[in-house]
N, C-alpha and C positions, 0 to 999 in steps of 0.2 A: 418429665418436664414437658409441658405443652409448648410446641413451637409453631410459628406462623407458617401457613401454607402459602408461600410467596411465588408469584409469577407476574410477568409483564410482557407486553407486546408493543409494537410501534407500527405506524400506518404507512411507512414508505418502504417499498421493496428496493428502490435505488435511492441512496442518500447522497446529496451533493452539498458542498459548502454553502453556507449562507441561506439554506432553505430550511424553514421550520419543520421539525420532526415532532409529531404527536405521540407521546408515550402513553400507554394504556395499562393501568393497574388492573390485573385480573386476579389479584389475591383474594382470599376469603378469610374472614374472622380476624381482621387486624383493625387497630384503632388509629394508627398513624404510620406514615412512611417518610423516609428520607432518601433523596436521590443524589448519587455522585456520578456525574456524567464522564468522568475520566479525563476531562480537559481543564480541571480546576474550577468547574462550576457545579453548584448544588441547588437543590430545590426541596421544599416540603410539601409541594402540591401533590394531590392525589394522582392526577393525570396531567403531568407537566408538558409544556411545549418548549423544546430546546433547539438552538441553532448552533451547529458546529461551524466554526469559521474557516478551518482548513481541513484538507483530506488526511486520512489516516485511519487506524484501527483504535477504537476507544473501548475500554472496559467499563461498561455502565453497571453500577451497583445500586440496587434498591433494597434498603433496610426497612423492616416492618416490625411493629410492636403488636403482640396479641391483644385481643379485645379484653380478656378477663384476667390474664396472668401477667401482663406487661413483659412477657418474654420477647427478646429481640433476636431476629435472624435476618439473613439477607440472601439475595439471589443476584447472580451476575450474568451478563450477556456481552459478547464482543460485537460491537457495532462497527461496520466498515463504512467509512465516508469516502466516496470516490473523489479523486483530485479533479479540480476544475482547470480549464486551460489557463495559461498565463499569457495574457495579451501583450505583445510588443509591436507597436505600429510606428513607422516613421514616414510621415508624408513628405513629399519632395519640397513642399512649401506650405505655409498656412495663410498666406495672404498674397494678393496680386490683383492685376487688372483683368476685367472681363473681356473675352472669355478666358477663364483661368483653368488650365489643365493641371491636375495633380496626380502623380503616381504614388501609390501607397505601398511602401515596402513592408512586408508582413513577416516578422520573425517570431510569431506566436508559437508556443509549444503546447502540446496536449490537446489540440483541437482537430476536429474532423469536418465540422460544418461552420460556415461563415454567413452572416447576414448583415449586409451594409445598408444603412439608410443615410443618404447624403443630405437630407434636410431640404431637398428641393423637389420632392415627390418622385425621386429616382432611387431604385433599389438595385442591389447586386449581390450575388452569392459566390463570386469568384474569390480566390485566395488573395491575389495581389491586383486589385482593380486600378484602372486609370479612369478618372472622371473629370469632365469639363463643367465648371460652374459658370453660369450665365447670370449677369446682373443687368437687367433691362431698365432699371430705375435710374433716378438722377442722384441717388445718395448711396454711400457704402452699405453693403448688406452682409449680415452674418449668417452663415449656413452651419447649423449644428449637425455634425456628422457622428453617427453612432455605429459601432461595431459590436455585434453579439457573436462570440465564438463558443461552440458547443463541442463537447467530447463525445465519444461513442456512447457513453452512458447518459448523454444529454445533460451533463453538468455544464454550466456556462459561466462565462465572465463577460463583462460589458465595459466598454470604454467610450467616452464621448469627448469630442474636441470641436472647437469652433474654427471655421474657415472664413476669413474676411475677403470679400470681393468688391473691388472698387469699380464704379461705372467707367465706361470708355466713351470718348467722343465719337462722332460720325463725321468723317471728312468728306467734303464734296465741293466742287466749284464748277462754274460755267465761265464763258468769255464771249466777247463780241469785238468786231473790228470797228474802228472809228475812221470814218471817211475813207471808204475803199476806192481810192482813186490812183492807186499805184504804190510803188515802194519808195521810201520806207513806209511801213504801215504800223499804226498804233493799235495795240491790243489791250482792252480793259478786262481784267479778271474780276469775277464776282464770287466771293467766298460764301458758300452755302452751308458751311459746317455748323453743327449744333453741339451743345454741351462742351464747348472748348473755350479756352481763354488765351492761348498762344498759337501762333501760326508760323510755319517755315515753308517757304516756296523754293523749290529747286527747279529753276527755269533754264533747262538746257545749258548753253554756253554763257548765259547771262549771270550765272552764279546763284546766290541765295538772296531772298528778300523776306523781311520779317513783318511787312505791313499786312493789314487785313485784306485789302483789295488793291493789289499792285497794278500799275499801268506800265507796259513795256513797249518800247519801240523796236520793231523788227525791220532790219535794213535789207536782209537777203531772203530769198525764197528757200523753202525747205520744210522738212517735218521735224518739229521740235517737241521732245518729251517734257512734260511739266508735271511735277509731283507736289502735292500739298500735304504737309503733315500737320495735323491739329492735335494739340495737347491740352489736357484739362488740369485743374488745380491739384489732382491727385497724382500727377505725373504719368497718367495713362494717355496713349496716343493712338491715332489711326491715320492711315495714309490713303490718298486717292490720286490717281494719275490718269492722264489722257494725253493725246498727241495734238499739237496745234499745227495745222497745215497752212503754210504761207505760200500761196501760188505766185508764180512769176507773172508779171504784168508787162504787156508789150507797150512801150512808150517810145516815141520817136521825136527827137528834137533836131530840126534842120537849121543850121546857121545861115545867115543871110549874106555873108561875104567871106572872102579869103584873099590872100596876097601871095601868089605863087612866084616869088622872086628869089627863092633859094637862100633866104637869110636865116632859115631855121625856125622862123616864127610864122605860124598860120599859113604854111606853104601848101596845104592840101584841104580840100573840102570833102566832108563826109557827114552823114547824119549820125547823131548819137542815139544808139538803140539799146534799150533795156528789155530784157525778156526775149533774147534771141532764141532761146530754146523753144519758144512757141511758134517760131516762123517755120512754115512748111514750104513756102514758095516765095522767092524774093526777086524783084527786078527794079533797078533804078536807072532812069534815063535822064539825060541832060539835053534840053532843047534850047536853040537860040531863039531870038525874037521872031524869026520867020517860021518857027515850027520845025526846023530841021534838027534831027537827032545828031548831037555831036559826041555823045559818050553813052555807053551802056555797060552795066555789070549785073551779074546775078549773085555776087558775093557781098554780103552785108558788111564785111570787114575791109573791102577794097575802097581806096580813097581816090578822088579825082584831083589831079594836079594841073588841070587846065589843058590837057592834051586833046587833040582832035582824033576821035575814033581810035583811042588807045595808041596813037602813034608816039614814038619817042622823039620825032623830029618836028612835028607840026603841032602848034598850040593855037588855041583860039585867042582872039584879041580881047582886051578889056571890054566888058559889056555886061548887060543884064541877061542872065540865062535862067 
């Protein structure tokens, strides 16, 4: 009985899941063939292309019918399909405000090589990368991130996921002094923030202010930290801070009369001085109408009670001095 001389080959030395395999019928003297790929799939094509979906060893059978006698025989080959990696990726988050740093936890098995494409023209080949996504636009952006994991045999698996990045505002402010003629002094703040809709000012000991351009009255000298936090409609914020320096101002007010009668009211004369920290040298003299010095001090806090030359026994008469 004549039997078919059956044989076949395939074009892949290394076979991976989901990669087409070209089977080549090298038989002679047959009229038709039937293929059983060992995974529940069949074909009647002479030179079929088949895709194995998972790794494993498959017994591939080709049955052939002789050209003249219709005798049927078959030939079998074991085909090894290498396992592809199994990707398991857990990003620390999938959305947030720019700049958004994401750590990628990688629990993939069966992989030796990794190729990351973060969708923003940045690539990485590390196992567990950390990447910062930047959105410099005015609207939310989606970055499609792709990971290709390959085994030693170069079998691969691919996963793709989207990262949503919201734009962030840019906080900034300036200020100016209104009528710089001493303390208290009024400070006008100018909000130069962009892409923001809400504002929070933290102005040192003055507490919080929610207006766009606040106006604050500073009564004392000092250095005051001021922080502006700007927030946009997506809940993203940015902060900007600077120090406001209020300098002490030397002002002197001299009363024009006093009554040293020991009644506890207006018993001493002294100039009211603000900005004493600016004084490097101080001298105060009281003269009578003839130009004679009746009292002298170098202490800005010392008060004149009408004494003559600091005497506790002699006092000048009522007059203009």
